[in-house]
N, C-alpha and C positions, 0 to 999 in steps of 0.2 A: 042637385046643384052643389057645387064644391064651395066649401067655406073659404073665406079670405085668409084664414090662418093656414089652411092646407096649401093654398096657392103660394103664399109667401114662403112656406117651408120648402116647397118644390122649387121655387125660384132661387132661394138661398142654396139649396143642394146642387142645383145646376151650376150656379156661379162658383161654388167651392170646387166642384168637379172640374170645371173649366180652368180655374186657377191652378189646381193640382196638376192637370194634364199639361198646361203650358209650362209650369215649373219643371216637370219631368222632361219635356221635350226641348228645353232651352239648351241642354248639353249636347243635343244631336247636331251633327253637321260641323263639328270642330276639326274634323279630319278631312275636310274638303280639299281637293286638288288645288283650288285657287288660293287656299290659305297656306300652302306649303312653300318653304323657301326653296329656291332653285337658282342655278347659275344660268342666266340667259345668254350663254355662249357655249362653244364647244369644249373649252378647257374647264379646269377645276379651280376652286378657290381654297386658300389656306390662310388661316388667321393665327398669329402668334402673339403672346404677351411680350411687350418690349418696353424698356425704359422703366424708370422709377415709379411712374404713375400707372404702370401696367396697361398702357394703351396698346392698341393692336398694330403690329406690322401686318400688312395685307398683301398677299400674293393673289393676283387675279388672272383668270383665264390662262392658267398654266397648261401648256401642251407642247408637243413636238411636231414640227412640220418636216416631213421627210419624203424622199423619193423612193422608188422601188429598189434602188441599189443600196439602201441602208444608210444614206447620208442625209443629214438634216440639221435643224437648229432648234434651240429651246425658245419658246415664245411665252412671254408673261409680262404683266405690269406689276410693279412693286411700289408700295408707299410705306415708309417707316416713320413712326412718330419721333424717332431720334436718329441722329447720324449713325450710319453703320456701313458695312461693305459686304456685298455678296462675294465670297472668296472661292467657293467651290460648288460645282454641280456634278453629281454622280448618280449612277443608277444602273438598272438592267432593263433590257427589252424583254417583252413577254413573247413567247412563241404562240402559234396558232391554237394550241391546246391549253393556253393560259399558264403553262409552266414557265419557270424563270429561264430566260434565254441568256445570251452573251451579255457581258457588261458593256456599258456605253463607253466609247472612247470620246472624252470631252476635251475640247480645246477652247480657250478663251481666257481673258484676264479678268481680275477682280472688278466689280462694278461698285462705284461709290454711290451710296444712298444718302442724299441730303435730307435732313428732317423735313417731313411733310411735302416732299417734292416727288413727283412721279418719275420712276425709272422704267423705261421700256426696253426689254431684252432684245428686241429686234432692231434697235438702233445699232449702227455699225460699231460704235465705241463700246457697246454693252452686249456684244454677241457671244453666245456659247454655241459652237457647232458640235454636233454629235455624229458618230458613226457606230454601226454595229451590224454584223451579218444578219441578226434577227430583227432589226428595226424595219418595220413595214407599215405603211399606211393602213389604217383600219384596226390595228392592234393597240396595245397599251404599253406603257413603260412605268417602272418604279423610278421616281425621281426624288432626290434629296438635295435641297439647296442649303448650303451651310454659310452662315454669316459670321463676320469677325467677332461679333458679340457672343458667339456660342449658340445662338438660336439655330434650329434646323427645321426647315419646312419639308415634310415628306408627304408624297401623294402618289396615287396611281393616276397617271395622266394619259389622255388619248394621243395617238399618233395620227395626224391629219396629212392628207396628200398634198404635196407641193404643186400638183397639177390642178387641184381644186381652185376654181375661179376666185374664191374668197382669199386664198393664200398665194395665188400665182404672182402677185405683185409685191409680196412681202419677201424680204431677203435679209439674211444676217450679214451680208457683205455690202460694201459701198456700192451704190447704184451708179452706173455710168452716166456721165453728163453729156447732153446732146449739143 
């Protein structure tokens, strides 16, 4: 028969081993897919430090919607903590082999950003149209958005098809009235 001291010693050893194993395993699982940040949209996000308080100017869901002919428009939503203006959009299309393609020809006028108000680049008054012989749905573009404050948001953004049902009703030009 086992002595009570021996049983207590075995119970304490088991408890210490259990605590040690649980401490060792608490670091496991911190790289789980469900814990990773992601953009729940087709476009990309860019954050920039803006204003004296270093709050973030946020560009959300940045992408280009284009047709097979290489014509399209820039789509994004922008919120700035301070008044600013989006003065220029520029970039290059990527070719099928991911090499740098032709520059984007961009037309559009500056977009005024009121502090803490959403600006949507697909609104007709905030539209930037783009063309390039290498601009094709399914590929990507290098985009740089330049603001009057000197901030620049650069990203590799996807080119989405204008025929995709999600984007079929979005247009960078005024919609006809019925």
